[in-house]
N, C-alpha and C positions, 0 to 999 in steps of 0.2 A: 613421572616426568613425561612419558610418552603421551599420556592422555592430554596433558596441558598443551604440549606442542601441537597435537592433532586438533584440539579445540581452537588454538590460535590460527592454524591453517584454515580451518573451516570458517572462522570469522572473516578472514581476508578473502576467501572464496565468495562468501556472501556479499561482502562489500564490492567485489568485482562484478558479481551478477547484478547487483544494484546499479552499478555504473553502466553496464551494458543494456539494461532494460529500462532505464529511467525515461527515455524518450517514448518508449512504447506505453508506459503507464501514464505519462503526461497526456498522450493522445487518447488513451482509453478514458481517463477522467474527463477530458474535454468532451468526448462523445457522450458520456453519461450526463454531463451538464446540459448538453443540447437536447438529448433525447428525453430526459426526465422532465424538462420544462416545455416540451413541444416546440422547440426552437425559439423560446422566448429569451434565450441568452445568445447574444452574438458577440463574437470576439473581434476586437479591433487592434490595430497596430501590427507590429511584426512579431512573429512567434520565434523569438530568439532567447536561448537560455545559455548564458555565459557561465554562470556559477552553478556547479552541481549541488544537489540537495544534500545538506549536511545532516539531515535527520534520517533520510531513507537508508543511506549507506550503513551506518552502524546498527540501525534497527534490524535490517535484513541479516547482517552478520550475526548479531546476537540471537535472532530468531533461529537461524540455522544451527547455532551452537546448542540452543535449548532443545531443538528437535533431535539433534544427534545424541544429546545426553539421555533423552527420554527413550530413544530407540537403540541404545547401546547393547542391550541384552535381548533384543527381539529377533524373530526370524524374518526373512525377507518379505513374506506376504504381509505380516503385521506392520513392517516398516512402510511398505507401499500404501497400505490402508491409512496409516497415520499421516503420511505426506499428502495423499489425496484429500483427506479430511481437512488438513491445514490449508491447502490451496483453495478448496471450495469455500471455506470460511473467509479466507483472505479476499477472494474476488467478490463474494456477497457483501462483505464489509465495505469494500471500495465502492460498490454500487450504491449501497444504502447511505453511506456518509456523503458521497458526492451528490446524490439526488436530494438529500436534505439540505445540504449547503447551497446547491443551485436554486432550489425553490425558495429558500430564505433570501437569497440575493434578489430574486424576482419580486418577492413580497415586499421587501424593504424599499424598493424603488418607487418613489412617489412622483417623480418627474419623467417617467418613461413614456415614450410615444408608442401607442398601441400595445402597451404592456411588455415591450421588448427592452430588455436590459442589455446595454452594451458595456462589456468589461474588457480590460486588457488581458492578454494571454497570461501574464504573470500575476494577475489579481487572485488567482486560485492558490490556496496554500497546499500545494501538492505534497510537501513533506509531512504535514499534519495528517492529511488523508491517508497516505501510505503508511506512516508510522503507527497511527491508531489501528489501521486495518491489520498490520502485522502483529501488533500486540494482542488484538482480539483473536487472531488466528492461532496463537500459541497458548491460549488459555487452557485448552484441553491437555496439552503437554505439561503445562505447569501443575495442573491438578493431579495428573498421574505421577509426576515426580514427587509432589508433596505427599501423596499417599504411600509411595514406596519407602 
């Protein structure tokens, strides 16, 4: 019963972290969109986000629960290594997925002036990018749990 309550608390901590870091990740993804296309993507309109991302919150909570399950019987150095590995995979996944999405948006634009694609701030599916990146980052943990 203790483990279940602990996992529920970890899930809500993950959702809280997602709530607090969502604007950072939105900015990070927007930067990747511009950098990976050599500024061929320009954002128009107002950068307002009224509705929090419903994919990112539970995915981060679930990811932290899976990481905690995988690290439950590990020493502190192994836990740190596993967390750093997951974070590195997470950020690399964000960069790769965002760069691919950005370049596809530029490629599909046939009526762009000078090859510059103008998109609204909310035309990017942040939840999909973050959710897939989180799922990719916990694959090593899932493999280790499966083997155990």
